[in-house]
C-alpha positions as CSV (number, residue, x, y, z in Angstrom):
1,M,91.4,-177.9,24.2
2,G,89.8,-181.2,25.2
3,S,90.1,-183.5,28.2
4,A,93.3,-185.4,28.9
5,L,94.1,-188.4,26.7
6,P,93.8,-191.8,28.3
7,L,96.8,-193.8,29.3
8,G,97.8,-196.8,27.3
9,E,100.6,-198.9,25.9
10,P,103.0,-197.3,23.4
11,V,102.3,-197.6,19.6
12,P,105.2,-198.6,17.3
13,A,106.5,-195.8,15.1
14,D,105.1,-197.5,12.0
15,G,101.6,-197.6,13.6
16,S,101.3,-201.3,13.1
17,L,98.5,-203.1,15.0
18,P,99.4,-205.6,17.8
19,P,100.4,-209.1,16.6
20,G,97.5,-211.4,16.2
21,T,94.9,-208.6,15.6
22,R,92.1,-209.9,13.4
23,V,90.4,-207.4,11.2
24,D,87.2,-208.6,9.6
25,P,87.0,-207.1,6.1
26,A,83.3,-207.6,6.1
27,T,82.9,-205.1,9.0
28,D,81.9,-201.6,8.0
29,F,84.8,-199.2,8.0
30,G,84.2,-195.5,8.9
31,V,86.6,-192.6,8.5
32,Y,86.6,-189.6,10.8
33,L,88.6,-186.6,9.7
34,H,89.2,-184.1,12.5
35,V,89.6,-180.4,11.7
36,P,90.7,-178.8,15.0
37,F,90.2,-175.1,14.1
38,C,87.7,-172.6,15.4
39,R,87.5,-168.9,15.2
40,V,86.3,-168.6,18.8
41,R,86.3,-171.1,21.6
42,C,82.8,-171.7,22.9
43,G,82.6,-171.5,26.6
44,Y,81.0,-175.0,27.0
45,C,83.3,-176.8,24.5
46,D,85.6,-179.6,25.7
47,F,86.6,-180.8,22.2
48,N,90.2,-180.8,21.0
49,T,90.0,-177.5,19.1
50,Y,92.3,-174.4,18.7
51,T,91.9,-170.8,17.7
52,S,94.6,-169.1,15.6
53,S,96.4,-167.8,18.6
54,E,96.7,-171.3,20.1
55,L,98.2,-173.1,17.1
56,R,101.9,-172.4,17.9
57,G,104.2,-174.2,15.5
58,T,101.6,-175.3,12.9
59,R,99.7,-173.6,10.0
60,Q,96.1,-174.0,9.1
61,D,96.9,-173.8,5.4
62,Q,99.2,-176.8,5.6
63,Y,96.8,-179.0,7.6
64,A,95.3,-181.0,4.7
65,D,98.7,-182.1,3.5
66,T,99.6,-183.2,7.0
67,L,96.5,-185.2,7.4
68,L,97.0,-186.9,4.0
69,G,100.2,-188.2,5.5
70,E,98.3,-190.1,8.2
71,I,95.9,-191.4,5.6
72,G,98.9,-192.9,3.8
73,L,100.2,-194.5,7.0
74,A,96.8,-196.0,7.8
75,A,96.5,-197.5,4.3
76,R,99.9,-199.3,4.9
77,V,98.8,-200.5,8.3
78,L,95.5,-201.8,7.1
79,A,96.9,-203.4,4.0
80,G,99.4,-205.3,6.3
81,S,96.5,-206.6,8.5
82,G,94.2,-207.5,5.7
83,G,91.7,-204.9,6.8
84,N,91.9,-202.4,4.0
85,R,88.4,-201.9,2.6
86,P,86.3,-199.1,1.2
87,A,84.9,-196.5,3.6
88,S,81.2,-196.9,4.2
89,T,81.0,-193.5,6.0
90,V,83.2,-190.4,6.1
91,F,82.7,-187.7,8.7
92,F,84.5,-184.3,8.8
93,G,84.2,-183.1,12.4
94,G,85.8,-180.5,14.5
95,G,86.3,-177.7,15.3
96,T,84.9,-176.1,12.3
97,P,85.8,-178.1,9.1
98,T,84.3,-175.3,6.9
99,L,87.0,-172.9,8.1
100,L,89.2,-174.7,5.7
101,P,88.7,-173.9,2.0
102,P,86.4,-176.5,0.4
103,G,89.3,-177.5,-1.9
104,D,91.2,-178.6,1.2
105,L,88.3,-180.8,2.3
106,A,88.0,-182.2,-1.2
107,R,91.7,-183.1,-1.2
108,M,91.3,-184.9,2.1
109,L,88.3,-186.8,0.8
110,G,90.2,-187.6,-2.3
111,G,93.0,-189.0,-0.1
112,V,90.5,-191.3,1.5
113,R,89.2,-192.4,-1.9
114,D,92.7,-193.1,-3.2
115,A,93.8,-195.0,-0.1
116,F,90.8,-197.1,0.7
117,G,88.1,-196.5,-1.8
118,I,84.7,-195.1,-0.9
119,A,81.8,-197.6,-1.0
120,T,78.9,-197.0,-3.4
121,G,76.2,-195.1,-1.6
122,A,78.6,-194.0,1.2
123,E,77.5,-191.3,3.6
124,V,79.9,-188.4,3.6
125,T,79.2,-185.7,6.2
126,V,80.8,-182.3,6.8
127,E,80.0,-180.3,10.0
128,A,79.6,-176.6,9.4
129,N,79.2,-173.3,11.1
130,P,76.2,-171.5,9.5
131,D,78.3,-168.4,8.8
132,T,80.8,-170.4,6.6
133,V,78.3,-172.0,4.2
134,S,77.5,-170.3,0.9
135,P,76.0,-171.8,-2.3
136,A,79.4,-171.9,-3.8
137,V,80.9,-173.7,-0.8
138,A,78.0,-176.2,-0.7
139,A,78.3,-176.8,-4.5
140,E,82.0,-177.5,-4.2
141,L,81.6,-179.9,-1.4
142,A,78.9,-181.8,-3.3
143,A,81.1,-182.0,-6.4
144,A,83.8,-183.5,-4.2
145,G,81.5,-186.3,-3.0
146,V,80.0,-184.9,0.2
147,T,76.4,-186.1,0.7
148,R,75.4,-184.5,3.9
149,L,75.9,-181.2,5.8
150,S,75.5,-181.0,9.6
151,I,74.9,-177.4,10.6
152,G,75.7,-176.1,14.1
153,M,72.4,-174.2,14.8
154,Q,72.5,-174.7,18.6
155,S,69.6,-172.2,19.2
156,T,67.6,-169.5,17.4
157,V,67.5,-167.2,20.5
158,P,70.2,-164.6,20.6
159,H,70.7,-164.5,24.4
160,V,71.0,-168.3,24.4
161,L,73.6,-168.2,21.7
162,A,75.5,-165.5,23.7
163,A,75.4,-167.7,26.8
164,L,77.0,-170.5,24.7
165,D,79.6,-168.0,23.2
166,R,78.2,-168.9,19.7
167,T,79.0,-166.1,17.4
168,H,77.1,-167.0,14.2
169,D,74.1,-165.0,12.9
170,P,70.9,-167.0,13.6
171,A,69.6,-165.9,10.2
172,N,72.5,-167.6,8.5
173,V,71.2,-171.1,9.5
174,R,68.3,-170.7,7.0
175,T,70.8,-169.5,4.4
176,A,73.1,-172.4,5.0
177,V,70.2,-174.9,4.8
178,A,69.1,-173.4,1.5
179,A,72.6,-173.6,0.1
180,A,72.9,-177.2,1.1
181,R,69.6,-178.1,-0.4
182,G,70.5,-176.2,-3.6
183,A,73.6,-178.4,-3.9
184,G,71.5,-181.6,-3.4
185,L,72.9,-182.4,0.1
186,D,71.0,-184.0,3.0
187,V,70.8,-181.6,6.0
188,S,71.1,-182.2,9.7
189,V,70.9,-179.4,12.3
190,D,72.4,-179.6,15.8
191,L,70.8,-178.1,18.9
192,I,71.8,-177.7,22.5
193,Y,69.4,-177.2,25.4
194,G,69.8,-176.1,29.0
195,A,72.1,-173.1,28.5
196,P,72.2,-170.5,31.4
197,G,69.1,-168.3,31.1
198,E,67.3,-170.5,28.6
199,S,63.6,-170.9,29.3
200,L,61.2,-173.6,28.1
201,D,59.7,-171.1,25.7
202,D,63.2,-170.2,24.3
203,W,63.7,-173.9,23.7
204,R,60.3,-174.3,22.0
205,A,61.2,-171.5,19.7
206,S,64.5,-173.2,18.7
207,I,62.8,-176.5,18.0
208,E,60.0,-174.9,16.0
209,E,62.5,-173.0,13.9
210,A,64.6,-176.2,13.4
211,V,61.5,-178.1,12.2
212,A,60.5,-175.2,9.9
213,L,63.9,-175.6,8.1
214,Q,62.7,-179.1,7.1
215,P,66.0,-180.9,7.6
216,D,66.4,-184.6,7.3
217,H,67.9,-185.0,10.8
218,I,68.0,-183.2,14.1
219,S,70.3,-183.7,17.0
220,A,69.4,-182.2,20.4
221,Y,72.0,-182.5,23.1
222,A,71.6,-181.5,26.8
223,L,74.3,-179.0,27.8
224,I,76.9,-180.9,29.9
225,I,79.4,-178.9,32.1
226,E,82.9,-180.2,31.4
227,E,85.7,-179.5,33.8
228,G,88.3,-177.0,32.5
229,T,85.9,-175.1,30.3
230,K,85.1,-171.4,30.6
231,L,81.5,-172.2,31.5
232,A,82.5,-174.6,34.3
233,R,84.6,-171.7,35.8
234,Q,81.7,-169.3,35.5
235,I,79.4,-171.7,37.3
236,R,82.0,-172.4,40.0
237,R,82.3,-168.6,40.6
238,G,78.5,-168.2,40.8
239,E,78.4,-166.0,37.7
240,V,75.8,-168.1,35.9
241,P,73.6,-170.9,37.2
242,A,74.3,-174.6,36.6
243,P,71.9,-176.4,34.3
244,D,68.7,-177.5,36.0
245,D,68.1,-181.2,35.6
246,D,64.3,-181.0,35.9
247,L,64.2,-178.2,33.3
248,Q,66.4,-180.2,31.0
249,A,64.1,-183.2,31.3
250,D,61.1,-181.0,30.4
251,M,63.1,-179.7,27.4
252,Y,63.8,-183.2,26.3
253,E,60.2,-184.2,26.5
254,L,59.1,-181.1,24.6
255,A,61.6,-181.8,21.9
256,D,60.5,-185.4,21.6
257,D,56.8,-184.3,21.4
258,L,57.4,-181.6,18.8
259,L,59.8,-183.7,16.7
260,A,57.5,-186.7,16.7
261,G,54.6,-184.4,15.7
262,A,56.7,-183.2,12.8
263,G,57.4,-186.6,11.4
264,F,60.8,-187.3,13.1
265,D,61.6,-190.6,14.7
266,W,64.0,-191.0,17.5
267,Y,66.7,-193.6,16.8
268,E,69.3,-192.6,19.5
269,V,68.7,-190.8,22.7
270,S,69.7,-187.4,21.3
271,N,69.0,-188.0,17.6
272,W,65.9,-187.9,15.4
273,S,65.5,-188.5,11.7
274,R,62.9,-188.5,9.0
275,G,62.8,-192.2,8.5
276,D,65.6,-194.8,8.7
277,A,67.3,-193.6,5.5
278,H,68.3,-190.3,7.2
279,R,69.9,-191.7,10.3
280,S,73.5,-190.8,10.8
281,R,75.2,-194.1,9.6
282,H,78.6,-192.8,10.8
283,N,77.4,-192.3,14.4
284,L,75.6,-195.6,14.4
285,A,78.9,-197.2,13.6
286,Y,80.3,-195.8,16.9
287,W,77.2,-197.0,18.9
288,T,77.3,-200.5,17.4
289,G,81.1,-201.1,17.6
290,S,82.1,-201.1,13.9
291,D,85.6,-200.2,12.8
292,W,86.7,-196.7,12.2
293,W,90.0,-194.7,11.9
294,G,90.1,-191.2,13.3
295,F,92.5,-188.9,11.5
296,G,93.9,-185.7,13.0
297,P,95.2,-184.5,16.3
298,G,93.5,-186.1,19.3
299,A,91.3,-188.4,17.1
300,H,90.4,-191.9,18.4
301,S,90.2,-195.1,16.3
302,H,88.9,-198.6,16.7
303,I,90.2,-201.3,14.4
304,G,89.7,-205.0,15.1
305,G,89.1,-204.5,18.8
306,V,92.1,-202.3,19.2
307,R,91.6,-198.7,20.4
308,F,94.2,-196.0,19.8
309,W,94.4,-192.3,19.9
310,N,96.6,-189.5,18.5
311,V,98.6,-186.8,20.2
312,K,96.5,-183.8,20.8
313,H,98.3,-180.7,19.6
314,P,98.4,-180.0,15.8
315,A,102.1,-179.1,16.0
316,A,103.0,-182.4,17.7
317,Y,100.8,-184.3,15.3
318,A,102.5,-182.6,12.3
319,Q,106.0,-183.3,13.7
320,R,105.3,-187.0,14.1
321,L,104.1,-187.4,10.6
322,A,106.9,-185.2,9.2
323,A,109.4,-187.6,10.8
324,G,107.6,-190.6,9.2
325,E,106.1,-191.8,12.5
326,S,102.6,-192.6,13.6
327,P,100.9,-189.8,15.5
328,A,99.3,-192.3,17.8
329,A,99.9,-191.5,21.5
330,G,98.7,-194.8,23.0
331,R,96.5,-197.8,22.5
332,E,94.6,-200.5,24.4
333,I,92.7,-203.7,23.9
334,P,89.7,-203.8,26.1
335,D,89.0,-207.1,27.8
336,A,85.7,-209.0,27.4
337,A,84.2,-207.4,30.5
338,A,85.0,-203.9,29.3
339,R,83.6,-204.7,25.8
340,A,80.4,-206.1,27.3
341,L,79.9,-203.0,29.5
342,E,80.6,-200.7,26.6
343,G,78.1,-202.6,24.5
344,V,75.4,-202.1,27.1
345,L,76.3,-198.4,27.5
346,L,76.1,-197.6,23.8
347,R,73.5,-200.0,22.4
348,T,70.9,-199.3,24.9
349,R,71.0,-195.7,23.6
350,I,69.7,-196.6,20.2
351,R,66.2,-197.5,19.1
352,D,67.2,-200.8,17.7
353,G,68.2,-201.7,21.2
354,L,70.4,-204.4,22.8
355,P,69.9,-208.1,22.5
356,I,68.9,-209.5,25.9
357,E,71.0,-212.6,25.2
358,E,74.1,-210.4,25.4
359,L,73.4,-209.4,29.0
360,L,75.1,-211.3,31.8
361,G,72.9,-213.2,34.3
362,E,72.2,-210.4,36.8
363,G,71.5,-208.0,33.9
364,R,68.9,-210.3,32.5
365,H,67.3,-210.6,35.8
366,A,66.9,-206.8,36.0
367,V,64.9,-206.6,32.8
368,A,61.5,-207.5,34.4
369,A,62.0,-204.8,37.0
370,L,62.9,-202.2,34.4
371,I,59.8,-203.0,32.5
372,A,57.7,-202.6,35.6
373,D,59.4,-199.3,36.3
374,G,58.4,-198.1,32.8
375,L,62.1,-197.7,31.7
376,I,62.2,-200.3,28.9
377,E,59.6,-201.4,26.5
378,G,57.8,-204.6,27.4
379,P,56.9,-205.7,23.8
380,A,60.5,-205.2,22.6
381,A,61.7,-207.3,25.6
382,L,59.4,-210.1,24.5
383,R,61.1,-209.9,21.1
384,G,64.4,-210.3,22.9
385,R,65.7,-206.7,22.9
386,V,66.2,-203.9,25.5
387,V,64.7,-200.7,24.1
388,L,64.3,-197.6,26.2
389,T,61.0,-195.9,26.8
390,R,61.0,-192.2,26.8
391,R,61.3,-192.2,30.6
392,G,64.1,-194.7,30.2
393,R,65.9,-192.3,27.8
394,L,65.8,-189.7,30.5
395,L,67.2,-192.2,33.0
396,A,69.5,-194.1,30.6
397,D,72.4,-194.1,33.1
398,A,70.3,-195.8,35.7
399,V,69.2,-198.4,33.2
400,V,72.8,-199.2,32.3
401,R,73.7,-199.5,36.0
402,A,70.8,-202.0,36.5
403,L,71.8,-204.0,33.5
404,T,75.5,-204.2,34.4
405,E,75.6,-204.5,38.2
């Protein structure tokens, strides 16, 4: 059900931002809509999600109406701060958003449109389990204004899917992609590598199948063992092996080779697209520090330098909104040092890189050594930016340490 929420100062019942908060209306505004429902909890998952037996005190069929209440509250808060502006990106994440009827997702998107407006050419993404996408569903989403479907493929190999507790039929990935294409949607597929028992050949098969689907975008994430998950307990008991760092590095290099050969460009450590036009603009907003409001239980937001986060359980979230109160559980305003560290942590991950001028003195002095070690690109550094080499992408945490110590 996700890791514990951070501590922070209380948020007023009306959700208002701290006095003196300056919201730049010229800054892009992203909207994240969290749908916290899953049919089965995957053993590796640490997200704030719930199966039907865990909902206690809330109903899935009432969720859209509840979330629309938070959208109304956000519109009032942003109007009061001068920060109300059209959404440049909208992202339905989860959980499994497509467990809700497409009409519910359409109403939620309509609420965003009514409250803020949606910018011309906005990117509107829905995450989907392959088993929940049909031509009718894809067509209804497209008619509502969705532009992009992100399909949770994870692997094409049955024993790897079983190790991850994924229950979808691998054949339905191709069906879902075809349905999205038929509705005129852009397509992204998500993969995970390093599952217990997954070999390099297994991973090659998944990458090759993903490429054969001809999507616009591919995400490939290394499996991370999160405390409190079923998989973490299995590893602790010795029932399955922990991920092998060297094998995961080999898998990353294989993915990068195969995707580059198929015409995909890396633009973030775990993300590749067919040209700049197909990058995930919503996720880039996170990495570059734009504003976004996250709606739904456990969702996080960043507005005008203020970070805040909602209560986790859907029942508590619904109760707050039913009482006319903000569902926010806490907030913080990071100081300059924290913002600088976060900027290095996030912006070094993207192909566009980090301006060297934003580094503090010791960080700037580290650049030459990182070039010599083959971790950042020399030509990019001469142009004033820190851009990771492929070896640097594999050792991104070490690069960040060197730039911030």
